[in-house]
C-alpha positions, -999 to 999 in steps of 0.1 A, spaced: -470 578 563 -433 593 566 -398 579 562 -377 573 589 -348 589 582 -328 606 552 -310 588 524 -286 599 498 -313 593 471 -349 593 485 -358 568 459 -336 534 469 -343 503 459 -352 494 495 -360 521 528 -377 517 563 -407 537 565 -426 545 597 -466 545 591 -490 571 607 -522 550 591 -528 541 556 -499 518 547 -517 486 545 -509 474 584 -473 475 574 -456 491 606 -421 503 605 -403 476 581 -385 473 550 -402 484 521 -386 466 488 -402 489 463 -395 524 444 -420 551 434 -429 564 403 -459 577 380 -474 573 346 -499 585 324 -525 571 303 -521 597 273 -549 598 246 -554 619 216 -581 622 192 -580 599 164 -551 577 158 -548 541 152 -555 520 120 -596 530 120 -600 494 105 -610 459 121 -650 464 116 -674 488 134 -661 482 165 -626 498 163 -639 524 137 -667 538 169 -634 548 189 -621 588 179 -590 584 201 -558 563 206 -534 556 235 -501 563 237 -479 528 243 -441 530 247 -420 496 238 -395 491 263 -363 476 257 -353 444 251 -319 448 271 -342 465 303 -338 448 336 -378 454 345 -401 442 318 -385 436 285 -399 441 251 -431 450 271 -456 477 255 -466 505 285 -479 538 293 -449 563 295 -438 570 332 -409 562 352 -394 563 386 -398 598 406 -364 617 413 -360 642 441 -359 671 415 -399 664 411 -402 674 444 -382 703 438 -394 734 464 -385 756 434 -416 743 417 -436 763 444 -419 794 428 -437 782 393 -467 764 402 -498 780 423 -495 779 456 -499 749 478 -517 729 493 -527 717 460 -514 741 436 -547 748 419 -555 712 413 -591 702 422 -597 689 455 -606 655 467 -635 651 483 -634 646 522 -631 615 534 -619 602 498 -591 572 502 -558 587 495 -530 560 490 -500 559 509 -484 571 475 -495 609 478 -502 607 519 -467 602 526 -447 636 543 -411 636 529 -392 659 553 -357 651 540 -369 667 507 -373 702 525 -403 705 503 -441 715 506 -448 699 472 -476 679 478 -474 643 467 -498 641 442 -484 673 424 -453 660 421 -460 626 404 -478 646 377 -445 664 372 -425 630 372 -450 612 351 -449 643 326 -408 649 325 -410 611 320 -433 613 289 -406 640 278 -381 619 281 -393 587 266 -417 597 243 -405 640 235 -439 649 242 -441 678 262 -466 683 283 -468 722 293 -490 748 296 -480 786 292 -473 800 330 -503 825 324 -526 804 317 -515 778 341 -541 769 377 -573 759 382 -592 775 355 -567 749 331 -590 720 348 -621 710 328 -614 711 294 -594 686 270 -557 693 272 -538 710 243 -502 713 238 -479 741 232 -483 761 198 -451 755 175 -442 796 180 -432 786 222 -411 761 214 -375 763 205 -364 749 173 -360 709 169 -324 704 176 -327 731 207 -352 708 225 -340 678 213 -309 686 236 -329 698 263 -344 663 262 -312 646 268 -303 673 298 -332 662 315 -326 623 305 -292 627 326 -302 654 351 -341 655 354 -339 689 378 -330 701 347 -365 694 338 -376 725 358 -350 744 337 -368 738 306 -398 751 322 -384 781 333 -365 791 295 -399 785 282 -419 803 305 -441 773 309 -456 748 336 -459 714 337 -499 713 332 -507 691 361 -542 701 355 -549 680 324 -537 646 343 -568 635 362 -558 610 391 -568 573 379 -552 541 405 -526 532 425 -507 501 417 -477 484 435 -460 455 420 -467 423 435 -447 408 460 -420 380 443 -419 405 408 -386 414 406 -382 446 409 -414 466 426 -429 497 418 -453 520 438 -473 535 406 -494 564 404 -515 561 370 -529 595 353 -552 593 325 -549 629 303 -568 635 271 -556 659 244 -579 672 225 -560 672 192 -546 646 173 -517 624 186 -487 649 187 -452 633 170 -436 608 199 -399 593 198 -383 571 211 -353 579 234 -332 548 218 -318 540 253 -353 529 280 -376 529 249 -373 517 214 -407 525 198 -435 545 201 -469 541 188 -506 556 191 -532 525 189 -570 525 195 -580 508 232 -598 477 213 -565 474 189 -539 471 213 -559 438 228 -559 428 190 -524 430 190 -515 415 223 -541 383 210 -519 384 180 -489 380 194 -479 413 180 -469 430 216 -474 420 252 -484 443 279 -478 439 316 -509 430 340 -517 465 353 -514 481 316 -539 455 301 -563 461 331 -564 499 326 -568 493 285 -596 471 295 -613 500 310 -605 525 280 -626 501 260 -656 512 280 -651 548 262 -656 551 226 -658 589 227 -629 609 240 -649 635 252 -669 608 273 -635 594 287 -621 630 296 -655 634 313 -656 609 333 -620 608 343 -621 648 354 -654 637 375 -639 604 388 -611 622 401 -625 640 433 -637 602 443 -601 594 453 -581 561 450 -566 531 471 -534 516 461 -538 480 447 -514 451 451 -524 421 435 -520 385 454 -505 360 429 -524 326 432 -504 300 413 -523 271 393 -510 244 377 -517 259 339 -512 293 352 -516 319 373 -540 345 384 -531 381 401 -563 387 430 -574 420 435 -586 442 463 -628 431 467 -621 392 456 -628 362 480 -593 350 480 -581 382 488 -566 385 523 -577 405 549 -538 415 556 -519 412 524 -480 408 525 -469 438 514 -431 431 515 -428 395 511 -415 384 546 -443 357 546 -456 332 521 -447 350 485 -478 336 467 -509 310 467 -505 278 452 -530 249 443 -525 222 424 -563 228 405 -564 240 372 -576 278 362 -610 267 352 -614 246 383 -606 276 405 -626 302 386 -655 278 390 -654 277 428 -653 313 432 -685 337 434 -670 369 443 -644 378 415 -620 402 412 -589 386 394 -564 390 363 -558 355 349 -526 348 330 -522 314 314 -491 333 293 -479 366 279 -510 365 250 -532 348 271 -546 369 299 -581 381 309 -601 402 338 -627 384 355 -648 407 380 -682 405 392 -680 433 417 -687 467 420 -661 494 409 -653 518 447 -648 556 446 -672 558 414 -649 543 390 -655 516 361 -647 479 356 -627 468 325 -644 451 293 -642 417 306 -617 413 272 -600 379 267 -565 386 250 -567 353 234 -604 354 220 -610 391 216 -646 382 235 -663 389 260 -650 369 294 -678 340 306 -668 351 342 -674 389 332 -691 417 349 -722 401 369 -739 434 378 
C-alpha cells in the first residue's frame, strides 16, 4: 500500500490510499481511520494475588490505563498504553541512533509471513527509510511514556540484535535525570512528540524496539465512530511492575493487574474494557508464567500477523463482532463503510450461536457481559483466547473444540 499524495498531517481522520496489494481489496478510495500502536506491557508480580489458586498461579501483571470520562473515544474504558502514530515516529533522524535498515536489528519475519498493510505501506511523503514495524514500536514506546510515565529505553551501546531474546529491563536509576526533570521531559513529549527523539539523545539511549514483539493488528469496525488501525505488541519486563502515573489528561488512572483478575473486575462491573483488549487478555490467560508468555511471544512473532477488522452482527438482545475464520465473516469485507455497515437479525444471540458450526466471534450483551466464542484453529502459530465469559467467569459453552 502507498499513499496517493502528501497531506499537511500524515495521519488525518480521512485519507485517500492506493493499494498495491494486501489491502483487503479496497482499491483507491477513502480510508476513514488513523494508524496507532499499543503494547501489552507485562511485569513480574503485581495484582492482588487473591481470589484462589488460579490467580495465585499468575506470576505477572499487565498494565491497564483508564481513559478519561471526557474522552471522545472509549470514555472511561480500561485499555493498554498506546496511541496514534505521529510523523516524528517515522523521522529519518532515528536512523542515526538505531542499527541500519531494513529492520534496524529486529528479528526477521519468515519469508511469506503475512504483513498487514499497516506495516507494508510505503510513506514517501515522510521522506523516511524507517520501516513501519520499527516506527510503530517507537510510537508504542513514546505513548507509554506520555500516558503512564514508563520509559522503555536501553543504553545506545546495548541496543541491537543482541538485545533480543531475553526479558526486557528498564534503565537503571543512575541513567535517569532527577524526577522533576524527567516530568518536564514528559510534558514536552506530550506537547510535541518530536521531543522524544531529543530525550533519547539527551540520555544517550534508544527506544527498546527489540523488547516489543509483534502480537496482532486490529482495525476498528465500521459504524463505531472514530476508527483506528492499531498494531498490538507484547513486552515482558523481567522485574516487578515499575511505578506508573497517569497524565491527568487522556488517562486518569494506571493499574497493574493479573490477566484473570481483569476479567473478574469486568464481571463485577468495576471496569469495562473494549472487545480487542478483552480478547487479548483472554489470550494472556493461557500463560500463568511470565517466562512462558515471553518465550511464546518472542518465537511466535517471526510468523507475522494479519489485520483483523471485526464485522458487526446486531441481534435482538445484543451484538457480535465477527472475526476472520468465522462462517459469517464476508469474503470481501467492507473496510470503508461504503456498503451496509452491519449485519442484522431478529434472532437472539443464543439462537444465532446454535446455528453456527465455525465460530470466531466476540459476543457482547452489554459492557460487562462479553464472551469469546471460537472453535477454529489460530493462525500463524498464535494461540486462541481462553473462552472466558466476563459475566460468569466460566469457560463458555461455545469455547474451543480443538
